[in-house]
VOGU-3710 file (C-alpha; in Angstrom, 3 decimals, decimal comma):
1> meyastdnti> 32,358/19,826/-12,778  29,403/18,972/-15,004  29,532/15,332/-13,998  29,125/16,159/-10,296  25,870/18,074/-10,802  24,495/15,443/-13,181  25,407/12,700/-10,715  23,504/14,451/-7,925  20,488/14,890/-10,181  20,370/11,163/-10,788
11> wyilvvlgli> 20,440/10,492/-7,051  17,642/13,011/-6,437  15,502/11,331/-9,090  16,167/7,891/-7,574  15,245/9,125/-4,080  11,973/10,649/-5,325  11,075/7,453/-7,188  11,869/5,422/-4,064  9,606/7,615/-1,937  6,763/7,308/-4,443
21> ylvilfrnkr> 7,224/3,521/-4,427  7,055/3,402/-0,618  3,915/5,555/-0,512  2,156/3,285/-3,009  3,342/0,184/-1,118  1,963/1,392/2,225  -1,340/2,524/0,683  -1,838/-0,921/-0,853  -1,062/-2,623/2,462  -3,630/-0,470/4,268
31> ankrrrsrkf> -6,279/-1,095/1,594  -5,542/-4,819/1,721  -6,047/-4,881/5,501  -9,364/-3,043/5,102  -10,480/-5,542/2,476  -9,513/-8,494/4,664  -11,373/-7,186/7,706  -14,460/-6,485/5,592  -14,373/-10,026/4,209  -13,994/-11,365/7,756
41> megkrrnern> -17,025/-9,399/8,947  -19,106/-10,637/6,006  -18,246/-14,193/6,993  -19,350/-13,474/10,573  -22,667/-12,041/9,396  -23,219/-15,036/7,124  -22,651/-17,384/10,067  -25,024/-15,396/12,278  -27,774/-15,578/9,633  -27,300/-19,328/9,241
51> neq> -27,489/-19,831/13,018  -30,740/-17,846/13,311  -32,602/-20,075/10,846
//
């Protein structure tokens, strides 16, 4: 009987760790997209300044 409860505990821990991993993964993807779009806009502004001169 003890093994059954311990086995379930291990699965619960693995599920929680998996969820934490997914949350961190999706946060990093969103931050990466924000960074990329910001870099893209900076390039646009740089081109606009060069064209005005």
